[in-house]
C-alpha positions as CSV (number, residue, x, y, z in Angstrom):
1,X,-13.7,-27.3,20.6
2,X,-11.3,-30.3,21.1
3,X,-8.5,-30.7,18.6
4,X,-8.2,-34.1,17.1
5,X,-5.0,-36.1,17.9
6,X,-2.0,-35.4,15.7
7,X,-2.2,-37.6,12.6
8,X,1.4,-38.8,12.6
9,X,4.7,-38.1,14.5
10,X,6.1,-34.8,13.2
11,X,2.8,-33.5,11.9
12,X,2.3,-29.8,12.0
13,X,0.5,-29.0,15.3
14,X,0.4,-25.2,15.4
15,X,-0.2,-22.4,12.9
16,X,0.6,-18.7,13.5
17,X,-0.4,-16.2,10.9
18,X,2.5,-13.9,9.9
19,X,1.2,-10.7,8.5
20,X,3.1,-7.9,6.6
21,X,1.7,-4.6,7.8
22,X,2.5,-0.9,7.3
23,X,3.0,-0.1,11.0
24,X,3.7,-2.9,13.5
25,X,3.0,-0.7,16.5
26,X,-0.3,0.4,15.1
27,X,-1.3,-3.2,14.5
28,X,-0.3,-4.2,18.0
29,X,-2.5,-1.3,19.4
30,X,-5.4,-2.3,17.2
31,X,-5.3,-6.0,17.9
32,X,-5.1,-5.2,21.6
33,X,-8.7,-4.1,21.2
34,X,-9.5,-7.7,20.3
35,X,-7.7,-9.0,23.4
36,X,-4.3,-9.7,21.9
37,X,-1.3,-8.9,24.2
38,X,2.2,-8.3,22.8
39,X,4.4,-11.2,23.6
40,X,7.6,-10.2,21.8
41,X,8.8,-7.3,19.7
42,X,11.9,-6.3,17.9
43,X,12.5,-2.6,17.3
44,X,14.7,-0.3,15.4
45,X,14.9,3.5,15.1
46,X,11.5,3.5,13.3
47,X,9.6,1.5,15.9
48,X,8.7,-2.2,16.0
49,X,9.6,-4.1,12.8
50,X,8.5,-7.5,14.1
51,X,6.2,-8.6,16.9
52,X,4.1,-11.5,18.2
53,X,0.9,-11.2,20.1
54,X,-1.4,-13.7,21.7
55,X,-4.9,-14.0,23.2
56,X,-5.6,-17.3,24.9
57,X,-4.7,-19.9,22.3
58,X,-4.7,-17.5,19.4
59,X,-1.5,-16.0,18.1
60,X,-0.4,-13.6,15.4
61,X,2.9,-12.2,14.1
62,X,3.4,-8.9,12.4
63,X,6.3,-7.7,10.3
64,X,6.8,-4.3,8.8
65,X,6.1,-4.6,5.0
66,X,8.9,-3.6,2.6
67,X,6.4,-1.8,0.4
68,X,2.8,-0.5,0.5
69,X,0.1,-2.7,1.8
70,X,-2.9,-3.2,-0.5
71,X,-5.8,-4.7,1.4
72,X,-7.6,-5.3,-1.9
73,X,-5.0,-7.9,-2.6
74,X,-5.5,-9.6,0.7
75,X,-4.2,-13.2,0.3
76,X,-5.3,-14.3,3.8
77,X,-8.6,-13.8,5.5
78,X,-8.5,-13.8,9.3
79,X,-11.2,-15.8,11.1
80,X,-11.3,-15.6,14.8
81,X,-13.7,-16.8,17.4
82,X,-15.3,-15.4,20.6
83,X,-17.9,-16.6,23.0
84,X,-19.5,-13.2,23.4
85,X,-19.7,-11.5,20.0
86,X,-22.2,-8.8,21.1
87,X,-20.0,-7.8,23.9
88,X,-16.9,-7.7,21.7
89,X,-18.6,-5.5,19.1
90,X,-19.9,-3.1,21.9
91,X,-16.3,-2.8,23.2
92,X,-14.8,-2.1,19.8
93,X,-17.4,0.7,19.3
94,X,-16.5,2.1,22.7
95,X,-12.8,1.9,21.7
96,X,-13.4,4.2,18.8
97,X,-14.1,1.9,15.8
98,X,-16.6,3.3,13.4
99,X,-20.0,1.5,13.0
100,X,-20.0,0.3,9.4
101,X,-23.6,-0.8,9.6
102,X,-24.5,-3.8,7.5
103,X,-21.8,-5.1,5.3
104,X,-22.8,-4.7,1.6
105,X,-19.7,-6.0,-0.1
106,X,-18.1,-2.5,-0.3
107,X,-14.9,-1.5,1.5
108,X,-15.2,0.4,4.7
109,X,-15.2,4.2,5.0
110,X,-12.2,6.1,3.7
111,X,-10.0,8.3,5.8
112,X,-8.3,5.6,7.7
113,X,-11.2,5.0,10.1
114,X,-11.3,1.5,11.6
115,X,-14.6,-0.2,11.0
116,X,-16.7,-2.9,12.7
117,X,-19.7,-4.0,10.7
118,X,-23.1,-5.3,12.1
119,X,-23.4,-8.8,13.3
120,X,-24.8,-11.2,10.6
121,X,-26.2,-14.7,11.1
122,X,-25.1,-16.8,8.1
123,X,-26.0,-20.5,7.9
124,X,-22.5,-21.6,8.7
125,X,-22.4,-19.4,11.9
126,X,-25.9,-19.1,13.3
127,X,-24.8,-17.6,16.6
128,X,-23.4,-14.7,14.5
129,X,-20.3,-13.3,12.9
130,X,-19.0,-9.8,12.2
131,X,-16.4,-8.2,9.9
132,X,-13.8,-5.8,11.2
133,X,-11.3,-3.8,9.1
134,X,-7.8,-3.5,10.7
135,X,-5.3,-0.7,10.3
136,X,-4.1,-2.0,6.9
137,X,-7.7,-2.7,5.7
138,X,-7.4,-6.4,6.1
139,X,-10.7,-8.2,6.8
140,X,-11.1,-10.0,10.1
141,X,-14.2,-12.1,10.6
142,X,-15.1,-13.0,14.2
143,X,-17.6,-15.7,14.8
144,X,-19.4,-17.0,17.8
145,X,-19.7,-20.8,17.9
146,X,-22.5,-21.1,20.4
């Protein structure tokens, strides 16, 4: 996918999600399963309190939340892309994520298990997309463009 030229000098040309999470190290470990490698981290006696990770052109920053994280109040939905959705899902299952089956609109299983749902084929993503629940319960949608 080619990006259109910048609309005007000084226009925003990069966006990096900055997510407040309960445990930055746990988030880094989880997102590594999606291919993200830690780029930077700042630590204190309790572990990482801020970190940045990247995978190809995708980037994400994590910061330790000041209070509890409530995934039901998720203000940002993560949408990522892969060129091999079936392979990514199989890898996540091998890496210990729970198979959530078909997504029915209900939250994933309780008990802190990480969940990857079955691949669906909605009209806007005919090659397929799947939902994943991260360590804080945030929803990640991963789509395949072709």
